[in-house]
C-alpha positions as CSV (number, residue, x, y, z in Angstrom):
1,A,99.5,130.4,102.9
2,V,96.5,128.9,104.7
3,H,96.9,127.9,108.5
4,G,94.5,125.8,110.4
5,R,94.9,124.7,114.2
6,S,93.1,122.0,115.9
7,I,89.6,122.0,114.4
8,G,90.4,124.9,112.0
9,G,92.4,122.4,110.0
10,I,89.0,121.2,108.5
11,A,88.8,124.9,106.8
12,A,92.5,125.1,106.1
13,C,92.6,121.5,104.3
14,S,89.3,121.9,102.7
15,L,90.4,125.8,101.3
16,A,93.7,124.3,100.2
17,K,92.1,121.4,98.2
18,A,89.5,123.6,96.5
19,N,91.7,126.7,95.8
20,P,95.1,125.4,94.2
21,D,95.4,128.4,92.3
22,I,95.3,130.6,95.4
23,V,96.8,128.7,98.0
24,R,100.5,128.1,97.8
25,M,101.1,126.6,100.9
26,L,99.0,124.7,103.8
27,I,99.9,124.5,107.4
28,A,98.3,121.9,109.5
29,D,98.8,122.6,112.8
30,R,98.0,119.9,115.4
31,T,94.8,118.5,113.8
32,F,93.1,115.4,113.3
33,S,92.2,113.0,110.3
34,T,88.4,112.7,110.5
35,L,85.7,114.1,112.9
36,A,84.6,110.5,113.2
37,K,87.8,109.6,114.6
38,A,88.3,112.5,116.9
39,A,85.0,111.9,118.5
40,T,85.3,108.0,118.9
41,Y,88.6,108.4,120.4
42,T,87.8,111.2,122.7
43,F,84.3,110.3,123.6
44,G,83.4,107.0,122.3
45,A,81.2,105.4,119.6
46,W,78.1,107.4,120.5
47,A,79.8,110.6,119.5
48,A,80.5,109.4,116.0
49,H,77.0,108.0,115.9
50,G,75.7,111.5,116.6
51,L,77.9,112.9,113.8
52,N,76.4,110.4,111.5
53,L,73.0,111.5,112.4
54,A,73.7,115.0,111.8
55,A,75.6,114.2,108.6
56,T,78.4,116.1,109.9
57,W,81.7,114.6,108.6
58,A,85.2,116.0,107.6
59,D,87.6,114.1,105.9
60,N,90.8,116.2,106.9
61,S,93.2,113.5,105.7
62,A,91.9,113.1,102.1
63,N,91.6,117.0,101.7
64,Y,95.0,117.4,103.1
65,L,96.6,114.7,100.8
66,Q,94.5,116.0,97.5
67,A,95.5,119.6,98.3
68,R,98.1,120.6,95.4
69,C,100.4,123.0,97.1
70,Y,103.4,122.8,99.7
71,K,102.4,121.4,102.9
72,V,103.8,121.7,106.7
73,M,102.4,119.6,109.3
74,I,102.8,120.6,112.7
75,C,103.0,117.8,115.3
76,D,103.0,117.8,119.0
77,P,103.7,114.5,120.6
78,K,102.3,115.8,124.1
79,D,99.1,116.9,122.5
80,A,96.3,116.1,125.2
81,T,93.5,117.4,122.9
82,I,93.7,115.2,120.0
83,P,94.3,111.6,120.3
84,D,97.3,110.0,118.4
85,L,94.8,107.5,116.7
86,A,92.7,110.4,115.4
87,A,95.6,112.9,114.6
88,L,96.4,113.8,111.0
89,R,99.8,112.6,111.4
90,T,98.8,109.1,112.1
91,E,96.5,108.8,109.1
92,V,98.9,110.4,106.5
93,A,101.6,108.1,107.7
94,Q,99.4,105.1,107.5
95,Q,98.3,105.9,104.1
96,A,102.0,106.2,103.0
97,I,102.7,102.7,104.5
98,E,99.8,101.3,102.7
99,A,101.1,102.8,99.3
100,T,104.4,101.7,99.7
101,P,104.8,98.7,97.3
102,E,106.2,95.3,98.8
103,N,109.4,94.0,97.7
């Protein structure tokens, strides 16, 4: 099992995606969907622009969804560090809704 909390979720999700033969369980603990969203909703658009200039991006949601292992997502509705709009739980829920066929 691999566990990643907050920014450690980047490493955990990436490791789980890249090593399906080794990682049997991914625990994403109060982490974010992307660095860009975390920067934007925490500090403003200028922070996301700075990440763009430095080519520092991390798409946690893609790595989480593509990891081929059991997954546990730990959420805290009172999390004061990661804004809800930047949380991994929000992005995963939005993608699940978008993937649901219309009746």
